[in-house]
C-alpha positions as CSV (number, residue, x, y, z in Angstrom):
1,M,49.0,16.9,197.1
2,E,51.3,14.1,195.9
3,H,50.2,11.2,193.7
4,K,47.4,13.2,192.1
5,K,47.2,10.9,189.0
6,E,47.0,7.7,191.2
7,L,44.4,9.3,193.5
8,I,42.2,10.4,190.6
9,T,42.3,6.8,189.3
10,I,41.5,5.4,192.7
11,F,38.7,7.9,193.1
12,S,37.3,6.8,189.7
13,I,37.3,3.2,191.0
14,M,35.5,4.3,194.1
15,F,33.0,6.3,192.1
16,T,32.2,3.4,189.8
17,E,31.7,1.1,192.8
18,H,29.4,3.6,194.5
19,L,27.6,4.6,191.3
20,G,27.1,0.9,190.4
21,W,25.6,0.1,193.7
22,S,23.5,3.3,193.9
23,L,22.2,2.7,190.4
24,I,20.6,-0.6,191.5
25,L,19.8,0.4,195.1
26,P,16.5,2.2,194.4
27,F,15.0,-0.7,192.3
28,L,16.6,-3.9,193.6
29,P,14.0,-4.5,196.3
30,Y,11.2,-4.0,193.7
31,Y,13.1,-6.2,191.2
32,V,13.4,-9.1,193.7
33,K,9.7,-8.8,194.7
34,S,8.7,-8.7,191.1
35,F,9.4,-12.5,191.1
36,G,6.6,-13.0,193.7
37,V,8.7,-13.4,196.8
38,S,8.4,-11.8,200.3
39,S,10.3,-8.8,201.7
40,I,12.7,-11.2,203.7
41,Y,14.1,-12.3,200.3
42,V,15.0,-8.7,199.6
43,G,17.0,-8.6,202.8
44,L,18.7,-12.0,202.0
45,I,19.7,-10.9,198.5
46,I,21.2,-7.6,199.7
47,A,22.9,-9.4,202.6
48,S,24.4,-12.0,200.3
49,F,27.0,-9.6,198.9
50,S,28.3,-8.7,202.4
51,F,28.2,-12.4,203.4
52,F,30.7,-13.2,200.7
53,Q,32.7,-10.0,201.3
54,F,33.2,-11.2,204.9
55,F,35.3,-14.1,203.6
56,S,36.9,-12.5,200.6
57,A,37.9,-9.0,201.8
58,P,40.7,-10.1,204.3
59,I,42.0,-12.6,201.7
60,I,42.2,-10.1,198.9
61,G,43.6,-7.4,201.2
62,K,46.3,-9.7,202.4
63,L,47.2,-10.9,198.9
64,S,47.5,-7.3,197.8
65,D,50.2,-6.8,200.6
66,K,52.1,-9.7,198.9
67,F,51.4,-9.4,195.2
68,G,50.7,-5.7,194.9
69,R,47.6,-3.5,194.8
70,K,47.2,-3.1,191.0
71,P,46.7,-6.8,189.9
72,L,44.2,-7.4,192.7
73,I,42.4,-4.2,191.9
74,I,42.1,-5.3,188.2
75,M,40.8,-8.7,189.2
76,S,38.3,-7.1,191.6
77,Q,37.0,-4.7,188.9
78,I,36.5,-7.5,186.4
79,A,34.4,-9.4,189.0
80,T,32.3,-6.3,189.6
81,A,31.7,-5.9,185.9
82,I,30.7,-9.5,185.5
83,G,28.3,-9.2,188.5
84,F,26.5,-6.2,186.9
85,L,26.3,-8.1,183.6
86,I,24.7,-11.1,185.2
87,L,22.2,-8.7,187.0
88,G,21.3,-7.2,183.6
89,F,20.4,-10.5,182.2
90,A,18.7,-11.8,185.3
91,N,15.3,-13.5,184.8
92,S,15.0,-15.1,188.2
93,V,15.8,-14.5,191.9
94,F,18.7,-17.0,191.6
95,M,20.4,-14.9,188.9
96,I,20.1,-11.8,191.0
97,F,21.7,-13.8,193.9
98,L,24.4,-15.0,191.5
99,S,25.3,-11.5,190.5
100,R,25.8,-10.5,194.2
101,L,27.8,-13.7,194.8
102,V,30.3,-13.0,192.0
103,D,30.8,-9.4,193.1
104,G,30.9,-10.3,196.8
105,L,33.5,-13.0,196.4
106,F,35.9,-11.3,194.0
107,G,35.0,-7.6,193.9
108,S,36.7,-6.1,197.0
109,N,37.2,-2.8,195.3
110,M,36.7,-0.7,198.4
111,T,39.1,-2.7,200.6
112,L,41.9,-2.2,198.0
113,A,41.0,1.4,197.3
114,N,41.2,2.3,201.0
115,A,44.5,0.5,201.3
116,Y,45.9,2.3,198.3
117,I,44.9,5.7,199.6
118,S,46.6,4.9,202.9
119,D,49.7,3.9,200.9
120,V,50.0,7.3,199.2
121,S,48.9,9.7,202.0
122,K,50.0,10.5,205.5
123,G,48.8,12.4,208.7
124,K,46.3,15.3,208.1
125,D,46.5,14.8,204.4
126,R,45.2,11.3,204.8
127,L,42.2,12.5,206.7
128,K,41.5,15.1,203.9
129,V,41.9,12.4,201.2
130,Y,39.5,10.2,203.0
131,G,37.2,13.2,203.2
132,Y,37.6,13.6,199.4
133,S,36.8,9.9,199.0
134,G,33.6,10.7,200.9
135,I,32.8,13.3,198.2
136,I,33.2,10.5,195.6
137,F,30.8,8.3,197.6
138,S,28.3,11.2,197.8
139,L,28.7,12.0,194.0
140,G,27.8,8.4,193.2
141,M,24.9,8.6,195.6
142,F,23.8,11.8,194.0
143,I,23.9,10.6,190.4
144,G,23.2,6.9,190.6
145,P,19.8,6.7,192.4
146,A,18.1,9.3,190.3
147,I,19.3,7.7,187.1
148,G,18.7,4.1,188.3
149,G,15.2,5.0,189.7
150,F,14.2,6.6,186.4
151,L,15.7,3.9,184.1
152,A,14.1,1.2,186.3
153,T,10.7,2.5,185.3
154,I,11.5,1.6,181.7
155,D,13.2,-1.8,182.4
156,Y,15.1,-3.1,185.5
157,S,18.0,-4.4,183.3
158,I,19.0,-1.0,182.0
159,P,20.7,0.4,185.2
160,A,22.6,-2.9,185.6
161,F,24.0,-2.7,182.0
162,L,24.9,1.0,182.6
163,A,26.8,0.0,185.7
164,F,28.6,-2.7,183.7
165,F,29.9,-0.3,181.1
166,M,31.0,2.2,183.8
167,S,33.1,-0.7,185.4
168,L,34.8,-1.3,182.0
169,I,35.8,2.3,181.7
170,T,37.3,2.4,185.2
171,L,39.1,-0.9,184.5
172,G,40.8,0.7,181.5
173,L,41.9,3.7,183.6
174,T,43.4,1.3,186.2
175,V,45.4,-0.6,183.6
176,V,46.8,2.5,182.0
177,F,47.3,5.0,184.9
178,L,47.5,3.2,188.2
179,K,51.0,2.7,189.6
180,E,52.0,0.0,192.0
181,T,52.6,1.1,195.6
182,V,53.8,-2.3,197.1
183,N,57.3,-3.6,196.7
184,V,56.6,-7.1,195.5
185,S,59.2,-9.7,196.2
186,K,60.1,-12.0,193.3
187,D,60.1,-15.1,195.4
188,V,56.8,-14.4,197.1
189,K,54.7,-17.5,197.5
190,I,51.0,-18.2,198.3
191,K,50.4,-20.0,201.6
192,V,47.3,-22.0,202.6
193,N,46.8,-19.5,205.4
194,D,46.3,-16.7,202.9
195,F,43.0,-18.2,202.0
196,F,41.9,-19.0,205.5
197,P,42.4,-15.6,207.3
198,L,40.5,-16.4,210.5
199,K,43.7,-16.1,212.5
200,D,44.3,-12.6,211.1
201,F,40.7,-11.6,211.8
202,L,40.9,-12.8,215.4
203,A,44.2,-11.1,215.9
204,G,42.9,-7.8,214.6
205,M,39.9,-8.1,217.0
206,K,42.2,-8.6,220.0
207,N,44.5,-5.8,219.1
208,P,44.1,-3.2,221.9
209,L,44.8,-0.4,219.4
210,L,42.2,-1.5,216.9
211,K,39.5,-3.3,219.0
212,N,37.4,-0.2,220.0
213,I,37.4,1.4,216.5
214,F,36.6,-1.9,214.9
215,F,33.5,-2.4,217.1
216,E,32.6,1.3,216.7
217,F,32.6,0.9,212.9
218,F,30.7,-2.4,213.1
219,F,27.7,-0.8,214.9
220,F,27.9,2.3,212.7
221,I,27.7,0.2,209.5
222,F,25.0,-2.0,211.1
223,S,22.8,1.0,211.8
224,F,23.6,2.7,208.5
225,S,22.9,-0.5,206.5
226,M,19.7,-1.3,208.3
227,L,18.2,1.9,207.2
228,T,19.6,2.4,203.7
229,S,19.0,-1.2,202.6
230,S,15.4,-1.1,203.9
231,M,14.5,2.4,202.8
232,A,12.7,1.3,199.6
233,L,10.6,-1.1,201.6
234,F,10.0,1.4,204.4
235,S,8.9,4.1,201.9
236,E,6.6,1.7,200.0
237,V,4.8,0.6,203.2
238,Q,4.8,3.9,205.1
239,L,4.4,6.5,202.3
240,K,3.3,4.4,199.3
241,I,6.1,5.7,197.0
242,G,8.1,3.9,194.3
243,P,11.7,3.6,193.0
244,D,11.6,7.0,191.2
245,V,11.0,8.9,194.4
246,I,13.5,6.7,196.3
247,G,16.0,7.7,193.6
248,L,15.3,11.4,194.3
249,L,15.8,10.8,198.0
250,F,19.2,9.2,197.5
251,M,20.0,12.0,195.1
252,F,19.2,14.5,197.9
253,I,21.5,12.6,200.3
254,G,24.2,12.7,197.7
255,I,24.1,16.4,197.0
256,V,23.9,17.3,200.7
257,R,27.1,15.2,201.4
258,I,28.9,16.6,198.3
259,L,28.4,20.2,199.3
260,F,29.3,19.5,202.9
261,Q,32.4,17.4,202.2
262,A,33.6,19.7,199.5
263,L,33.0,23.0,201.2
264,V,32.9,22.4,205.0
265,F,34.7,19.1,205.9
266,P,38.3,20.1,204.8
267,K,38.0,23.2,207.0
268,L,36.7,21.2,209.9
269,A,39.5,18.6,209.4
270,N,42.1,21.4,209.8
271,K,40.4,22.8,212.9
272,F,39.1,19.8,214.9
273,S,40.4,16.3,215.8
274,Q,39.2,13.1,214.2
275,D,37.4,12.2,217.5
276,S,35.5,15.5,217.7
277,L,34.3,15.1,214.1
278,T,33.3,11.4,214.8
279,I,31.3,12.3,217.9
280,T,29.5,15.2,216.3
281,G,28.6,13.0,213.3
282,L,27.3,10.1,215.4
283,I,25.1,12.5,217.4
284,M,23.6,13.9,214.2
285,L,23.0,10.4,212.8
286,I,21.1,9.4,216.0
287,I,18.9,12.5,215.7
288,G,18.1,11.7,212.1
289,L,17.4,8.0,212.9
290,V,15.0,8.8,215.8
291,N,13.1,11.2,213.6
292,I,12.4,8.3,211.1
293,Y,9.9,6.9,213.7
294,F,7.7,10.0,213.3
295,V,7.9,10.2,209.5
296,N,4.4,10.5,207.9
297,S,5.1,12.7,204.9
298,L,7.8,13.1,202.2
299,W,9.2,16.3,203.7
300,M,9.7,14.7,207.1
301,L,11.6,11.9,205.3
302,F,13.9,14.4,203.6
303,A,14.4,16.3,206.9
304,S,15.5,13.0,208.6
305,F,18.0,12.2,205.9
306,F,19.4,15.7,206.0
307,F,20.7,15.0,209.5
308,F,21.6,11.5,208.4
309,S,23.7,12.8,205.5
310,I,25.7,15.4,207.5
311,G,26.3,12.9,210.3
312,G,27.6,10.2,207.9
313,A,29.8,12.8,206.1
314,L,31.4,13.8,209.4
315,S,31.9,10.4,211.0
316,R,32.7,7.8,208.3
317,P,35.9,9.4,206.8
318,S,37.2,10.1,210.3
319,M,36.8,6.4,211.4
320,I,38.5,5.1,208.3
321,S,41.4,7.5,208.7
322,N,41.7,6.5,212.3
323,I,42.1,2.8,211.4
324,S,44.5,3.4,208.6
325,N,46.7,5.4,210.9
326,K,47.1,2.4,213.1
327,A,48.3,0.1,210.3
328,D,51.9,-0.1,209.1
329,D,53.0,-0.4,205.5
330,S,53.6,-4.2,205.7
331,N,50.1,-5.2,206.8
332,R,47.8,-2.3,205.7
333,G,45.9,-4.4,203.1
334,K,45.4,-7.1,205.7
335,I,44.1,-4.7,208.3
336,M,41.8,-2.9,205.9
337,G,40.6,-6.3,204.8
338,V,39.8,-7.3,208.4
339,F,38.1,-3.9,208.8
340,D,35.9,-4.5,205.7
341,S,35.2,-8.1,206.8
342,L,33.9,-6.9,210.1
343,S,31.8,-4.4,208.3
344,S,30.4,-7.2,206.1
345,I,29.2,-9.1,209.2
346,S,27.0,-6.1,210.1
347,M,25.8,-5.7,206.5
348,I,24.9,-9.4,206.4
349,I,22.6,-9.1,209.4
350,A,21.3,-5.6,209.0
351,P,19.2,-5.9,205.8
352,I,17.5,-9.1,207.1
353,V,16.7,-7.4,210.4
354,G,15.4,-4.3,208.6
355,A,13.1,-6.3,206.3
356,F,11.9,-8.3,209.3
357,I,11.0,-5.2,211.3
358,I,9.1,-3.6,208.4
359,D,7.2,-6.8,207.7
360,N,6.2,-7.4,211.4
361,F,6.1,-4.1,213.2
362,Y,5.3,-0.4,212.7
363,P,7.7,0.6,209.9
364,G,9.1,3.6,211.8
365,T,10.4,1.2,214.5
366,I,13.4,0.7,212.3
367,G,14.5,4.2,213.0
368,I,14.5,3.7,216.8
369,I,16.4,0.4,216.6
370,A,18.9,1.8,214.2
371,A,19.4,4.8,216.5
372,A,20.1,2.4,219.4
373,F,22.9,0.7,217.5
374,M,24.3,4.0,216.5
375,F,24.4,5.0,220.2
376,I,26.4,1.8,220.9
377,S,28.9,3.0,218.2
378,L,29.1,6.4,220.1
379,I,29.9,4.5,223.3
380,F,32.8,2.7,221.7
381,E,34.1,6.0,220.3
382,L,34.0,7.6,223.8
383,N,35.8,4.5,225.1
384,E,38.5,4.9,222.4
385,I,39.1,8.5,223.5
386,K,39.3,7.4,227.1
387,N,42.0,4.8,226.2
388,K,44.0,7.4,224.3
389,K,44.1,9.6,227.3
390,N,45.2,6.7,229.5
391,L,48.1,6.0,227.1
392,Y,49.4,9.5,227.5
């Protein structure tokens, strides 16, 4: 595989991003509620990151097409580190919100990382590389929640400071090892439109080659985020468990995905099409989500997330690879930015909806509603396949 050094650096960036988020995921709802606020504030705080990403991701992606990936990645990593530092010193709900604001506005690491991967990979190799990036995601989900859940029992600030130092290490790797993949023109200029990318967003949504896959991923992320962002609240209400057990649950999700994506996914990617993998993954996700409604014990919760983990490991890399294959070299950052911006819309709404459901209905209802949105994602995938057949 070419560009091994660059891919290792990019994977380290993705690992830090996932590790940082997974470190704080098990305890963030408890941290917010420790200031005496209701569950809806938990949803709002989690959604705030995605709200700011909605505006910033297309801008940063488009700027990286013009000025290069590396400087924008460095800026993004600095913002992520500052966000974690603020969270570590937080003594109010406002400071927690501020930490998410800073990272959300300037920390578009995943947009840039996905664009970079697409720059240095092609065809089947690209699908495999995105599969490997899924392993990185799973590794962060394996390590982070267990450590974060444990450290949070000592003090909520400790996982945040650990995430801050991890960000600094990755920043150093980026500065030293990452090579630029964009041919930057010396006379490139910033235009006003670069900071108001609504036109790009709408154009992407109207593009017949992208529309179905965009909406497919929107409902996929909406369903995924509704469950994962509300899992701590769900488990506290339904099973009376705390952040340490939630950490172990996310650790279980991580190890299942690592083993699957390292040992099974590369073989499946060689044998089956992206569409086949996506459909199978979405069906498994729906099974796991429906089962959430019936959860009344810890083992049932782990069983539901087994299906959830395998389903996500199959479908997510295939969707991302599908989108990147439809973008050319000149606008890949912009397309990936629009893609992440659309994802952010779903992640703005989903945590708030999830918290509202748990506060006002039987907690397991969240599984049925999330399964319904995942089914809509499946419908768009089937429509995408139908359109491909019509083209040929």
